[in-house]
N, C-alpha and C positions, 0 to 999 in steps of 0.2 A: 210735454214742453220737458227739459232735462232741469233736474234742481241744482244752482250752481253751488256748489260747496265750499262755506265760508272759510275766510283763510283761520291759520289758527295762531293765537298772539304769542310772542315771544315769551321766551321763560325769565321772570325776573328774578332769577340766579344772580347775585353780582359777585360770585367766588369767595364769598365769606362765609363757608358751611360752619358757622359755631354755633351749637345750640346753648340757649341759655338756661338755667338748670330752673331759673323759678317760674319763667313765663312757658317754658316748653315750645320756644317758638326758634327758628333761627334768628340769631342778628343780623345777620344781613339784608335777606328778604323777608323777614318776617312771616314766614309761613312756618306752619305745623308741621309734623312728622308724616299725619296724614294726606295734607296738601303735597306735601312734597313727593309723598310715594304715587298719588294719583294723576299728578301733573303730566305724565306721560303717557296717559290711558284716556283720559278725561276729553269730551270733546270742545270745542272752540266755545261754546255756551257756558259751559260750564268754567273753564279757564277764566273767561271774562268776569264770571261773578266770584273766582279767587281772587282775581288783580282788583276788583272794586272793595272786596275785604280787605286786601292789602294796603289799599289808600286808604282806608277808615284807620284800620293799623297806625300806620305812617303818622298820620294827622296826630291820634292821639299822643303817638309816641314823642314826636316834636312838642305839644303842648306839656308834657311832663318834662321833659328836659328843659322847654326855658323855665318852668316853674322850680325845678330844681335849682339851676344856673342863677336865680333869683334869690331864693331861698340862703345860699351857701355862699351867694357873693363873697362875702366876709374871706373866704378860704384864697382867694387869688392877691391878697394882700397883706394876710395875717401874717408878722413876722416869722413865729413857731407855730408849728404843725406839729400835732400828735401823729401816731401811728394810723390812728383810727379815720383822723382826720386827711392824712394823705392818700392812705385807701378812698375813703368817699372822694376825694378830689381827681383821683386817676378815674375814678367812672365818671367823672362828670365830665372830662376832658378827653374823653374817647370819641376821635372823630372831629375833634375842635383845635384847627392848629392854633389859632389866633389865641385864644383863651390860655391855653399853655404856653405860647411865648411871653403873654402879660405874666406869668407867673414867674417863670425863668427869668425876664429882665426883674422883677421884683427882686428875685435871690441874689440877682448880681449887684444890686444895691443894695440892699443889706451888710451883704459881704463888702461893698467897699468902704461903707460909714463905719462897719464894727471894728476891721482888725489893722491895726496900725501898721502902717509901712512909710516908706519912703513918700514925700509928697510929690516926687516925680512918676513915682510909681501909679500913686492914686490918679493924677492929672492923666496919665496915660489912659488906665482901666476907663476914667469918665470918657476922655474921647474916642474909644471906641465902643464905649456902650452907645454915646450920644450916635453913632454913624449907624451902629444895627437899629437903631429907634428910628433913626429917618427915613429907613427903606418900607415903613409900616404906616400909611397915612392915619390910620384910625387909632391906634396905638400911640403915633406922637402926639394925636390928640387931649387923650388920656393922659397921657406923662409927661405934658407940655413942660412940666416944671424942670425937667431933668435939662432942659434945653436954655435955661435960664442963664443970661451972660454973668450972674453973678455967685454960683455954684461952685464955682471954685475957690473962692473965699471961704467956703464951707470945709474945705480940705486941708485948713492950713493947721489944724487943732494936729494930721497926721505926719507935720513934719516932725522928722528926726532929731531934729534940735530941739523940738520943745517934749521930748519923752522925757521921764522921771528918768535919771543919772542914776546908775550901780554900779557895782562889781561883783566879783566871785567871792572877795572875803566880809561885805557886807551884807551879801546872801547868803553866807554860812552862819552869820554872827545871826542872823533872824534866824534862820532853822535850830541854831542852839538854843538860841529864850524861849522860842515857839516849843521845842522838845522839852524844857525846864519849866514850862509855867505848867505843860501838859501833866506834868509829871508830879508837880507840888500842886495844881489845883484839883488833884483825884479824890483827896482826901480833907476831913474837914476838921483832923486833932488840933489841940492848939499850938504842938509844934508845927504842924504845917501850915498854920494861919501863920505864926512866925518867918516860916522858909517864905510865903508868899510875899509877907512886907516886905521882907530881907531884897527878894530878888526886883519886886518894883522899886526900890528904892535903890538898888544899884542900876536898874534901866534907866531910872530917873539920873542916877550921877554921870551917866554915859551919855546923855542927849547932846552937849556940846563936842564931842568928839563927832556924835555921828552929825552934827551940821556939818563943823568945819570939813569933815569929808567929803560929805555931799557939796559944799560950795565947791571945793578944790576940783570935783569930778566934772560940774558944769563948767569952770572954769576953761577948764582942759579938753572940753568937748568944744565948748565956743571959740579955742584957738584956731 
């Protein structure tokens, strides 16, 4: 009676042939260099043994990934990230599109509330952000506060009419004062101290003029 040859298992290659310098394994299929070289000459039993080892490695890799995601979960919502934290976040987000989208949405939220812009522009950006968030059910649950109806009121402070009024003349005066102050405060001789006091008195004497100029600019903008 002839022995029936066992079918050979298919190759576990995923087309992501990139060796990890630390583990010395392929990042796609998790095989070592020796296992990759001996795959095409190995028998069916040896191939099944390799696949069993790959399944165990994949399970361990998923466990490490989940542990790292839980340990560094603050990186998804932290406002400012250092260079090392961004590099770690890129490694964590490799192959995970939804957590990557969460970080992108959080950066858009921070940009929306950090930058002063016209209120109409801010509301338009908020509408686009909400439309993008509604396409993802799980992220919509996590960031449900972005869909709150009263969020538009938080953007009132972005209205251009509430921004501090200024002019080129006022800004040039402020720059001159800062330059004079830096020059005077650099040394601590008696003459320098007298000059510092004179500079402060001059600054205080011009307060009414600055206040009247600011009021005039506010009145002109409100008109």
